C-alpha positions in Angstrom: 13.5 37.5 0.6 14.9 38.9 -2.6 14.9 36.1 -5.2 16.8 36.2 -8.5 15.7 33.9 -11.2 17.6 32.7 -14.4 15.6 30.1 -16.3 16.7 28.9 -19.7 14.9 26.3 -21.9 16.5 25.2 -25.1 14.6 23.4 -27.8 16.4 21.4 -30.4 15.0 19.8 -33.6 16.8 17.1 -35.5 15.7 18.7 -38.8 14.5 22.3 -39.4 10.8 23.0 -38.6 8.8 25.6 -40.5 7.9 27.5 -37.3 6.9 27.3 -33.7 4.0 28.8 -31.7 4.2 28.9 -27.9 2.0 30.0 -25.0 3.8 31.1 -21.9 2.8 31.3 -18.2 6.0 32.8 -17.1 5.0 36.0 -15.3 4.9 36.0 -11.5 1.4 36.1 -10.1 0.0 39.5 -8.9 -0.7 38.7 -5.3 0.3 39.6 -1.7 3.6 38.1 -0.8 5.5 38.7 -4.0 6.5 41.9 -5.7 8.0 41.8 -9.1 11.0 44.2 -9.2 12.2 43.3 -12.7 11.3 40.5 -15.1 12.2 39.7 -18.7 11.2 36.9 -21.0 13.0 36.5 -24.4 12.6 34.0 -27.2 15.4 33.7 -29.7 14.2 35.0 -33.1 10.7 35.2 -31.6 7.9 37.6 -32.3 5.7 38.5 -29.3 2.1 38.0 -29.9 -1.0 38.8 -27.9 -1.3 38.3 -24.2 -4.2 38.1 -21.8 -5.1 37.4 -18.2 -7.1 34.2 -17.9 -10.0 33.4 -15.6 -7.5 32.1 -13.0 -5.8 35.5 -12.9 -2.6 34.3 -14.7 -0.9 36.2 -17.5 -0.7 34.1 -20.7 1.6 35.4 -23.4 1.9 34.2 -27.0 5.1 33.9 -29.0 5.8 32.9 -32.6 9.1 31.8 -34.2 9.3 31.7 -38.0 11.3 29.0 -39.6 13.2 27.2 -40.8 14.7 26.8 -37.4 16.7 24.1 -35.6 17.0 25.6 -32.1 15.0 27.9 -29.9 16.0 29.4 -26.6 13.5 30.8 -24.1 15.1 32.7 -21.2 13.5 34.2 -18.1 15.5 36.5 -15.9 14.2 38.7 -13.0 14.0 39.6 -9.4 11.0 39.2 -7.0 10.7 40.3 -3.4 8.8 37.8 -1.4 7.1 37.8 2.0 5.8 34.7 3.8 2.0 34.4 3.7 1.8 31.1 5.5 0.7 29.4 2.2 -2.5 31.5 1.8 -3.0 33.2 -1.6 -4.1 36.7 -0.8 -4.8 39.7 -3.1 -5.0 37.5 -6.2 -7.8 38.6 -8.5 -9.5 35.8 -10.5 -12.9 35.1 -12.0 -13.0 31.3 -12.2 -15.2 29.9 -9.4 -13.5 27.5 -7.0 -16.1 24.7 -7.9 -14.5 24.5 -11.3 -11.5 22.8 -9.7 -13.5 19.8 -8.7 -13.3 18.7 -12.3 -11.4 15.5 -12.8 -8.5 15.1 -15.3 -6.5 12.1 -16.4 -3.4 12.8 -14.3 -5.5 13.5 -11.2 -8.1 10.7 -11.5 -8.5 9.1 -8.1 -8.3 5.3 -8.2 -9.1 3.0 -5.3 -5.7 3.5 -3.7 -5.8 7.3 -3.9 -9.4 7.3 -2.6 -8.2 5.2 0.4 -5.9 8.0 1.4 -8.9 10.1 2.0 -10.4 7.7 4.5 -11.0 9.2 8.0 -10.9 12.8 6.8 -13.8 15.2 7.6 -13.4 18.3 5.5 -17.0 19.3 6.3 -15.9 19.7 10.0 -12.4 21.1 9.4 -11.4 21.6 5.8 -8.0 23.1 6.6 -7.0 20.3 8.8 -8.1 17.8 6.2 -6.0 19.5 3.5 -2.9 19.4 5.8 -3.5 15.7 6.4 -3.9 15.0 2.7 -0.5 16.6 2.0 1.2 14.8 4.8 -0.2 11.4 3.6 1.0 12.1 0.1 4.5 13.0 1.4 4.6 9.6 3.2 3.1 7.6 0.3 5.0 9.0 -2.6 8.7 9.6 -1.7 10.4 12.4 -3.6 12.7 10.5 -6.0 14.0 12.2 -9.2 14.0 10.3 -12.5 11.5 7.7 -11.4 8.5 9.1 -13.4 7.9 11.1 -16.5 5.8 14.0 -17.7 2.9 11.7 -18.5 2.8 9.7 -15.2 -0.5 9.9 -13.4 -1.0 10.3 -9.7 -2.3 6.7 -9.5 0.8 5.4 -11.2 3.1 7.3 -8.9 1.3 6.1 -5.8 1.5 2.5 -7.0 5.3 2.6 -7.3 5.7 4.8 -4.2 8.1 7.3 -5.8 7.8 10.4 -7.9 8.7 14.1 -8.1 6.8 17.3 -7.2 4.5 17.0 -10.2 3.4 13.6 -9.1 2.9 14.6 -5.5 0.9 17.7 -6.4 -1.3 15.6 -8.7 -1.9 13.1 -5.8 -2.9 15.9 -3.4 -5.3 17.3 -6.0 -6.8 13.9 -6.7 -7.4 13.1 -3.0 -8.7 16.6 -2.2 -11.2 16.5 -5.1 -12.3 13.0 -4.1 -13.0 14.4 -0.6 -15.0 17.3 -2.1 -12.4 20.0 -1.8 -11.5 22.1 -4.9 -7.8 21.8 -5.7 -5.5 22.9 -8.5 -1.9 22.6 -9.7 0.6 25.5 -9.3 3.8 26.0 -11.2 6.6 28.3 -10.0 10.1 28.5 -8.6 11.7 27.5 -5.3 14.9 28.6 -3.6 16.5 25.3 -2.9 19.4 24.3 -0.6 18.4 25.9 2.6 17.2 22.6 4.0 19.8 20.4 2.3 17.2 18.7 0.2 17.8 18.1 -3.5 14.6 19.6 -5.2 14.5 21.3 -8.6 14.4 25.1 -8.6 11.5 24.9 -11.2 8.8 23.6 -8.8 5.2 22.6 -8.5 2.7 22.3 -5.7 -1.0 22.2 -5.0 -3.5 24.7 -3.8 -6.7 23.6 -2.0 -9.7 25.9 -1.6 -10.8 26.4 2.0 -14.1 28.1 2.5 -13.7 31.4 4.5 -10.0 31.4 3.9 -9.4 31.0 0.1 -6.7 29.1 -1.7 -4.0 27.6 0.4 -0.8 26.1 -1.0 0.6 22.7 0.0 4.0 21.4 -1.0 4.3 17.7 -0.1 7.7 17.5 -1.7 9.0 19.7 1.1 6.3 18.9 3.7 5.3 22.6 4.1 3.1 25.3 2.8 4.7 27.7 0.3 6.6 30.5 2.0 9.0 33.3 1.0 11.3 30.8 -0.8 8.6 30.4 -3.5 7.6 32.4 -6.6 4.1 31.6 -7.9 3.6 31.8 -11.7 0.4 30.1 -12.7 -2.2 27.4 -12.0 -4.5 24.9 -13.7 -6.4 21.7 -13.3 -3.2 19.7 -13.7 0.4 20.1 -14.9 -0.6 20.3 -18.5 -3.0 23.2 -17.9 -0.5 25.0 -15.7 2.6 24.4 -17.8 5.0 27.3 -17.9 5.5 26.7 -21.7 3.2 25.0 -24.1 3.7 25.0 -27.8 3.5 23.3 -31.2 6.1 23.0 -34.0 5.2 22.9 -37.6 7.3 20.2 -39.3 8.6 16.7 -39.0 11.6 17.5 -36.8 12.0 15.5 -33.6 12.1 17.8 -30.6 14.3 17.6 -27.5 15.0 20.1 -24.8 17.4 21.1 -22.1 16.3 23.1 -19.1 18.4 25.0 -16.5 16.9 26.9 -13.6 18.8 29.0 -11.0 17.1 30.7 -8.1 19.4 32.7 -5.8 18.8 34.8 -2.7 19.9 38.4 -2.7 20.0 41.2 -0.2 17.1 43.6 0.2 18.5 47.1 0.5 16.6 49.6 2.6 16.0 53.0 0.9 16.7 56.2 2.7 14.5 59.1 1.9 16.4 62.3 0.9 
Protein backbone atom coordinates (compact mmCIF):
# COMPACT_ATOMS: atom_id res chain seq x y z
CA UNK A 1 0.00 0.00 0.00
CA UNK A 2 0.96 3.64 -0.43
CA UNK A 3 -0.05 5.50 2.72
CA UNK A 4 -0.14 9.29 2.98
CA UNK A 5 0.00 10.81 6.47
CA UNK A 6 -1.03 14.28 7.67
CA UNK A 7 -0.68 14.58 11.45
CA UNK A 8 -1.11 17.92 13.23
CA UNK A 9 -0.73 18.54 16.97
CA UNK A 10 -1.54 22.02 18.28
CA UNK A 11 -0.49 23.05 21.79
CA UNK A 12 -2.21 26.01 23.45
CA UNK A 13 -1.15 27.86 26.63
CA UNK A 14 -3.53 30.09 28.56
CA UNK A 15 -0.63 32.45 29.25
CA UNK A 16 2.70 32.80 27.42
CA UNK A 17 5.42 30.31 28.35
CA UNK A 18 9.13 31.15 28.23
CA UNK A 19 9.93 28.26 25.96
CA UNK A 20 9.25 24.62 25.09
CA UNK A 21 11.59 21.66 24.65
CA UNK A 22 10.31 18.54 22.89
CA UNK A 23 11.57 15.06 22.02
CA UNK A 24 9.97 13.42 18.98
CA UNK A 25 9.62 9.83 17.85
CA UNK A 26 7.96 10.73 14.58
CA UNK A 27 10.13 9.02 11.96
CA UNK A 28 8.99 5.72 10.39
CA UNK A 29 11.04 2.75 11.55
CA UNK A 30 13.74 1.47 9.22
CA UNK A 31 12.55 -2.10 8.67
CA UNK A 32 11.28 -4.50 6.06
CA UNK A 33 7.71 -3.82 5.07
CA UNK A 34 7.84 -0.04 5.03
CA UNK A 35 9.75 2.29 2.73
CA UNK A 36 9.73 6.01 3.44
CA UNK A 37 9.19 7.90 0.17
CA UNK A 38 8.94 11.37 1.67
CA UNK A 39 8.61 12.62 5.22
CA UNK A 40 8.69 16.03 6.87
CA UNK A 41 8.29 17.19 10.46
CA UNK A 42 7.88 20.90 11.19
CA UNK A 43 7.49 22.81 14.46
CA UNK A 44 6.17 26.38 14.34
CA UNK A 45 8.96 28.80 15.33
CA UNK A 46 10.98 25.72 16.30
CA UNK A 47 14.72 25.15 16.21
CA UNK A 48 15.79 21.58 15.39
CA UNK A 49 18.27 20.24 17.90
CA UNK A 50 20.26 17.04 18.05
CA UNK A 51 18.94 13.66 17.06
CA UNK A 52 20.03 10.10 17.70
CA UNK A 53 19.01 6.49 17.17
CA UNK A 54 18.28 4.87 20.53
CA UNK A 55 18.97 1.31 21.61
CA UNK A 56 15.60 0.18 20.29
CA UNK A 57 16.49 1.42 16.81
CA UNK A 58 14.12 4.41 16.88
CA UNK A 59 15.09 7.91 15.74
CA UNK A 60 14.69 10.52 18.49
CA UNK A 61 14.77 14.17 17.43
CA UNK A 62 14.99 17.20 19.71
CA UNK A 63 13.23 20.53 19.11
CA UNK A 64 13.26 23.86 20.97
CA UNK A 65 10.80 26.74 20.75
CA UNK A 66 11.90 30.04 22.29
CA UNK A 67 9.21 32.11 23.99
CA UNK A 68 7.22 33.90 24.87
CA UNK A 69 4.75 31.72 23.00
CA UNK A 70 1.04 30.91 23.34
CA UNK A 71 0.67 28.30 20.63
CA UNK A 72 2.85 25.65 18.97
CA UNK A 73 2.00 23.49 15.97
CA UNK A 74 3.79 20.23 15.19
CA UNK A 75 2.99 18.87 11.73
CA UNK A 76 4.00 15.57 10.16
CA UNK A 77 3.42 14.93 6.46
CA UNK A 78 4.72 12.14 4.30
CA UNK A 79 4.25 8.99 2.28
CA UNK A 80 5.27 5.43 3.12
CA UNK A 81 5.05 2.36 0.93
CA UNK A 82 4.10 -0.68 3.01
CA UNK A 83 4.17 -4.44 2.46
CA UNK A 84 2.46 -6.97 4.73
CA UNK A 85 5.00 -8.86 6.89
CA UNK A 86 2.39 -10.90 8.81
CA UNK A 87 3.18 -8.89 11.94
CA UNK A 88 6.85 -9.90 12.10
CA UNK A 89 9.36 -7.08 12.54
CA UNK A 90 12.12 -7.88 10.06
CA UNK A 91 15.27 -5.96 9.11
CA UNK A 92 15.06 -3.65 12.13
CA UNK A 93 18.45 -2.98 13.72
CA UNK A 94 18.49 -2.50 17.48
CA UNK A 95 20.89 -3.01 20.38
CA UNK A 96 18.59 -3.39 23.39
CA UNK A 97 18.28 -7.08 24.39
CA UNK A 98 14.78 -8.51 24.39
CA UNK A 99 15.10 -9.40 28.10
CA UNK A 100 15.04 -5.67 28.92
CA UNK A 101 11.35 -5.69 28.01
CA UNK A 102 10.46 -7.99 30.89
CA UNK A 103 10.76 -4.95 33.14
CA UNK A 104 7.52 -3.86 34.81
CA UNK A 105 6.16 -0.31 34.65
CA UNK A 106 3.21 1.29 36.41
CA UNK A 107 0.78 1.16 33.44
CA UNK A 108 1.73 -2.46 32.69
CA UNK A 109 1.74 -3.88 36.23
CA UNK A 110 -0.12 -7.19 36.27
CA UNK A 111 -2.63 -7.42 39.11
CA UNK A 112 -4.48 -10.62 40.01
CA UNK A 113 -7.09 -10.13 37.28
CA UNK A 114 -4.49 -9.61 34.54
CA UNK A 115 -2.46 -12.55 35.84
CA UNK A 116 -5.59 -14.70 35.63
CA UNK A 117 -5.76 -14.03 31.88
CA UNK A 118 -2.43 -15.85 31.56
CA UNK A 119 -3.79 -19.05 33.08
CA UNK A 120 -3.52 -22.13 30.88
CA UNK A 121 -0.90 -20.63 28.59
CA UNK A 122 2.29 -22.55 27.88
CA UNK A 123 4.76 -20.15 26.23
CA UNK A 124 7.61 -22.58 26.87
CA UNK A 125 5.89 -25.06 24.54
CA UNK A 126 4.57 -22.63 21.90
CA UNK A 127 5.35 -18.96 22.55
CA UNK A 128 3.72 -17.72 19.33
CA UNK A 129 0.43 -19.49 20.07
CA UNK A 130 0.51 -18.11 23.61
CA UNK A 131 1.01 -14.56 22.33
CA UNK A 132 -1.90 -14.89 19.89
CA UNK A 133 -4.08 -16.18 22.73
CA UNK A 134 -3.08 -13.29 25.01
CA UNK A 135 -4.10 -10.77 22.36
CA UNK A 136 -7.42 -12.55 21.76
CA UNK A 137 -8.19 -12.65 25.48
CA UNK A 138 -7.48 -8.92 25.81
CA UNK A 139 -9.77 -8.18 22.84
CA UNK A 140 -12.58 -10.00 24.65
CA UNK A 141 -11.86 -8.61 28.11
CA UNK A 142 -11.33 -4.93 27.20
CA UNK A 143 -13.78 -3.75 24.55
CA UNK A 144 -12.54 -0.92 22.33
CA UNK A 145 -14.61 2.04 23.53
CA UNK A 146 -13.38 5.60 22.95
CA UNK A 147 -13.48 8.22 25.74
CA UNK A 148 -13.77 5.69 28.58
CA UNK A 149 -10.15 6.00 29.78
CA UNK A 150 -7.41 8.64 29.82
CA UNK A 151 -3.68 8.84 29.20
CA UNK A 152 -2.93 7.76 32.78
CA UNK A 153 -5.24 4.73 32.95
CA UNK A 154 -3.41 1.51 33.77
CA UNK A 155 -3.99 -1.88 32.18
CA UNK A 156 -5.45 -3.13 35.46
CA UNK A 157 -7.93 -0.25 35.62
CA UNK A 158 -9.03 -0.75 32.01
CA UNK A 159 -9.55 -4.46 32.62
CA UNK A 160 -11.57 -3.76 35.76
CA UNK A 161 -14.05 -1.59 33.84
CA UNK A 162 -13.93 -3.75 30.71
CA UNK A 163 -13.48 -0.90 28.24
CA UNK A 164 -10.64 1.16 26.85
CA UNK A 165 -8.77 2.21 23.75
CA UNK A 166 -5.77 0.87 21.86
CA UNK A 167 -3.37 2.22 24.50
CA UNK A 168 -5.12 0.29 27.27
CA UNK A 169 -5.36 -2.91 25.22
CA UNK A 170 -1.67 -2.75 24.29
CA UNK A 171 -0.74 -2.19 27.95
CA UNK A 172 -2.81 -5.23 28.91
CA UNK A 173 -1.15 -7.48 26.31
CA UNK A 174 2.24 -6.31 27.57
CA UNK A 175 1.34 -6.91 31.22
CA UNK A 176 0.06 -10.45 30.60
CA UNK A 177 2.92 -11.39 28.28
CA UNK A 178 5.53 -10.24 30.78
CA UNK A 179 3.74 -12.08 33.56
CA UNK A 180 3.96 -15.21 31.39
CA UNK A 181 7.68 -14.64 30.88
CA UNK A 182 7.52 -13.21 27.35
CA UNK A 183 9.30 -9.90 26.63
CA UNK A 184 6.80 -7.35 25.34
CA UNK A 185 6.77 -3.68 24.39
CA UNK A 186 4.50 -0.84 23.33
CA UNK A 187 4.52 0.43 19.73
CA UNK A 188 3.24 3.75 18.42
CA UNK A 189 2.37 4.48 14.81
CA UNK A 190 -0.39 5.09 12.30
CA UNK A 191 -3.22 2.99 10.91
CA UNK A 192 -5.27 3.29 7.75
CA UNK A 193 -8.79 3.13 9.13
CA UNK A 194 -12.17 2.53 7.57
CA UNK A 195 -11.52 -0.57 5.50
CA UNK A 196 -13.29 -2.76 8.05
CA UNK A 197 -15.89 -0.21 9.05
CA UNK A 198 -14.44 0.07 12.55
CA UNK A 199 -14.03 3.44 14.24
CA UNK A 200 -10.40 3.41 15.40
CA UNK A 201 -8.07 6.39 15.55
CA UNK A 202 -5.53 6.84 12.74
CA UNK A 203 -2.88 7.55 15.40
CA UNK A 204 -2.58 4.05 16.74
CA UNK A 205 -0.79 1.79 19.21
CA UNK A 206 -0.22 -1.93 19.53
CA UNK A 207 2.07 -4.39 21.29
CA UNK A 208 5.05 -6.44 20.17
CA UNK A 209 5.99 -9.73 21.82
CA UNK A 210 9.40 -11.32 21.41
CA UNK A 211 9.29 -14.90 20.13
CA UNK A 212 12.56 -16.82 20.32
CA UNK A 213 13.69 -17.91 16.86
CA UNK A 214 11.32 -15.47 15.13
CA UNK A 215 11.89 -12.08 16.74
CA UNK A 216 9.44 -9.32 17.55
CA UNK A 217 5.85 -9.94 16.44
CA UNK A 218 3.12 -7.30 16.54
CA UNK A 219 -0.34 -7.84 18.01
CA UNK A 220 -3.22 -5.37 17.73
CA UNK A 221 -6.07 -6.41 20.03
CA UNK A 222 -8.09 -3.34 19.01
CA UNK A 223 -8.45 -4.80 15.52
CA UNK A 224 -7.98 -8.48 16.44
CA UNK A 225 -5.06 -8.88 14.04
CA UNK A 226 -1.34 -8.60 13.59
CA UNK A 227 -0.11 -5.37 11.96
CA UNK A 228 -0.16 -5.56 8.17
CA UNK A 229 0.30 -3.12 5.29
CA UNK A 230 -2.28 -0.73 6.75
CA UNK A 231 0.16 0.14 9.56
CA UNK A 232 3.12 2.49 9.81
CA UNK A 233 5.47 1.78 12.70
CA UNK A 234 7.20 4.75 14.36
CA UNK A 235 8.72 3.72 17.69
CA UNK A 236 8.58 1.49 20.73
CA UNK A 237 9.09 1.54 24.47
CA UNK A 238 8.28 -0.14 27.75
CA UNK A 239 4.85 1.54 27.76
CA UNK A 240 2.97 4.45 26.19
CA UNK A 241 5.03 7.09 27.99
CA UNK A 242 8.33 5.64 26.81
CA UNK A 243 7.06 5.23 23.23
CA UNK A 244 5.23 8.57 23.00
CA UNK A 245 5.39 10.28 19.62
CA UNK A 246 5.94 13.64 21.31
CA UNK A 247 7.28 14.30 24.80
CA UNK A 248 8.11 17.73 26.12
CA UNK A 249 8.23 20.33 28.83
CA UNK A 250 7.16 23.97 28.85
CA UNK A 251 8.94 26.60 30.92
CA UNK A 252 6.36 28.81 32.57
CA UNK A 253 3.06 28.83 34.42
CA UNK A 254 0.74 28.53 31.44
CA UNK A 255 -1.83 25.74 31.48
CA UNK A 256 -1.42 23.49 28.43
CA UNK A 257 -4.13 22.02 26.22
CA UNK A 258 -3.84 20.34 22.85
CA UNK A 259 -5.81 19.39 19.76
CA UNK A 260 -4.71 16.51 17.55
CA UNK A 261 -5.84 15.63 14.04
CA UNK A 262 -4.50 12.65 12.07
CA UNK A 263 -5.34 11.57 8.55
CA UNK A 264 -4.02 8.44 6.84
CA UNK A 265 -5.07 7.98 3.23
CA UNK A 266 -4.39 5.23 0.72
CA UNK A 267 -2.81 6.22 -2.58
CA UNK A 268 -1.94 4.44 -5.80
CA UNK A 269 1.51 2.91 -6.29
CA UNK A 270 2.63 3.79 -9.78
CA UNK A 271 4.92 1.38 -11.58
CA UNK A 272 8.03 2.90 -13.16
CA UNK A 273 9.00 2.04 -16.71
CA UNK A 274 12.71 2.00 -17.47
CA UNK A 275 13.76 4.11 -20.42
